[in-house]
C-alpha positions as CSV (number, residue, x, y, z in Angstrom):
1,M,43.7,-197.7,-125.4
2,L,45.4,-195.5,-123.0
3,A,46.3,-193.1,-126.5
4,E,42.9,-192.7,-127.2
5,N,41.6,-192.2,-123.5
6,I,44.3,-189.3,-123.1
7,K,43.3,-187.6,-126.4
8,K,39.6,-187.6,-125.9
9,L,39.9,-186.2,-122.4
10,R,42.4,-184.0,-123.4
11,K,39.8,-182.4,-126.2
12,Q,37.1,-182.5,-123.8
13,H,38.9,-180.4,-121.3
14,K,39.7,-177.9,-124.3
15,L,43.3,-178.4,-124.1
16,S,46.2,-178.4,-126.6
17,Q,48.8,-181.2,-126.6
18,E,51.4,-178.6,-125.5
19,Q,48.6,-177.1,-122.9
20,L,48.2,-180.3,-121.3
21,A,51.8,-181.5,-121.1
22,H,52.9,-178.2,-119.2
23,K,49.8,-178.6,-116.8
24,A,50.8,-182.3,-116.6
25,G,54.5,-181.1,-115.9
26,I,55.6,-183.7,-118.6
27,T,57.2,-182.8,-121.8
28,Y,55.3,-182.2,-125.3
29,S,57.3,-185.0,-127.0
30,T,56.6,-187.3,-123.8
31,L,52.8,-186.4,-124.7
32,I,52.5,-186.7,-128.5
33,K,54.3,-190.1,-128.3
34,I,52.1,-191.4,-125.8
35,E,49.2,-190.3,-128.0
36,S,50.2,-191.3,-131.2
37,G,51.2,-194.7,-129.4
38,T,54.8,-194.7,-130.0
39,N,55.3,-194.9,-126.1
40,S,52.8,-197.7,-125.6
41,N,54.0,-198.1,-122.1
42,P,54.6,-194.7,-120.1
43,T,55.8,-194.5,-116.1
44,I,53.4,-194.7,-113.6
45,K,54.5,-191.1,-112.1
46,T,53.9,-189.9,-115.9
47,I,49.9,-191.9,-115.9
48,K,49.4,-190.2,-112.2
49,K,50.3,-186.7,-113.3
50,L,48.0,-187.2,-116.6
51,A,45.0,-188.5,-114.5
52,E,45.6,-186.0,-112.0
53,T,45.8,-183.1,-114.6
54,L,42.7,-184.5,-116.4
55,R,40.4,-185.2,-113.2
56,I,40.3,-189.2,-113.4
57,S,41.3,-192.0,-111.6
58,I,44.9,-193.9,-113.1
59,D,41.8,-196.7,-113.3
60,K,39.5,-194.9,-115.4
61,L,42.3,-193.4,-117.4
62,T,43.6,-196.9,-118.1
63,E,40.6,-199.3,-118.9
64,E,39.1,-199.7,-122.4
65,I,36.5,-197.8,-123.8
């Protein structure tokens, strides 16, 4: 659910994975792992950075669609 939400929002914001990672201040490889589901338990710090960059609450980012 988190992976799908991040990918969907990233595309809505018309950002590449590399652009989102840079804007959020996380590594490209971390974002790739989260979006692919390889890292299904990212740190709260990482989730917060992504939520802020995508202009959405952590609750909304992590909820099931």
